[in-house]
Structure formats: structure tokens, C-alpha cells
N, C-alpha and C positions, 0 to 999 in steps of 0.2 A: 373479552378484552385480553390482549396479549400482555404477558408479564414482561418486565424489563429485560430479563435475560433472553427470553425468546425473541423480543424485538431486536436486541443487539445482534443475535445470531442471524436473524432474517436480513438485517442490513449488511452484515459481513458476507453472507452468501450472495446477495445481490452485487456487492462490490467484487467478490471473487469472479463472478461471471463477466465482469468488465475489466479484469486485471490488465489486459493488453492496452485498452484505451486509457486507463489511469496511468500506466507506466509512461505512455507517450505524452500524455497531458502534462505530467509532472517533470519527466526527465528527457523528453524528446525521443527521437528515433533510436531504437536499439542498434547496437553494433552488428548483431546477428539475430535474425528471427529463428524461431524453432529451438528445440532443445529444452532442457529442464530449467535453465537459468538464462535470463536476459540481463545484459549490461548496457547502459546508455553509451552512445558514441562519445559523449562529452566527459565521461569519467568511468574508468574501469573499476574504480573503488566501490561503486554502487552496484548492487545486484538484486534481482527479484526472482523467486521461484515461480515458474509459470505452469508447471505440471505436477500432478500427484497430490498427495495429502498436504503438502506445504505450500500449495499454490497461493500466491499473494503475499507470502512472507518476504520481507526485504531486509537488506542490511547495507549500511554505509560504513565500509571498513575504515574510512578516514576519521569520521566523527564518532564511531562506535554506536551510532543509533541504529535502530531497526525495529521491526514489529510487523503488525498486520497492515492491511490497507487502510484501516481507520487511523492508525498511527502515521502512515505515509501522508495522508491528507492533513493530519494535525501538524506534522513537522514541516512539510513542504508548502502547504497552502495557507496554514493559519499561524505559523511561527511558534507553535507550542512544542513541548518536549514529548508529550503523549496525548492520545485522544481523551484519556480520562480527565485531563486538566479542564477541558471545556467541551464536553461531549455535545451539547446542543449546537455549539458553533461549528464543530466538525461535521455534524449532520447537515447543517445548513449549507456548508461548502459542497 
């Protein structure tokens, strides 16, 4: 049986593999594909790292929020501040 930390890392890895899809699902089409950082057409204040060791990390410079893809789901799809607030709900999304 996988321990809690290993499970969370496995989920994060699976989400990182789908970073482009999650970006578009949550924020829409990027203003420019390619490169290390994507920004949505609707708001240049939001950005997500798409390459390298920081892949999947995002930041909303207007609200000051950011984090990993679990936090993106928590904030944008569940209305939470962080994934830790209701991890089962974030996983369900």
C-alpha cells in the first residue's frame, strides 16, 4: 500500500504530465504556446511554468495566489485557497 506522501507525489506527477491540458481547462487558450512560461489570453497577470523542474507551478500576480497544480485545481475549480483545505475534494475534481 502506498503511503500518503507517495500517493500525493504520484498524483502531482500525473498532473504535471497534463499541465497544458489543465492550463487550458482552467484559464483558456494561452497567449503564446512554447517557451518556459505560458500566460492566458484573458489575463497576463497569471502565469504557469511549463518546462523544467518548476513545471506546473503557477502564479496569479494580481491576487498573490500560486502553487502547484493541486493548488490550481483547489483555487480555480473548488473555490478554496489551497489544496490542503479539502484534499479529497481537490482529488475528486
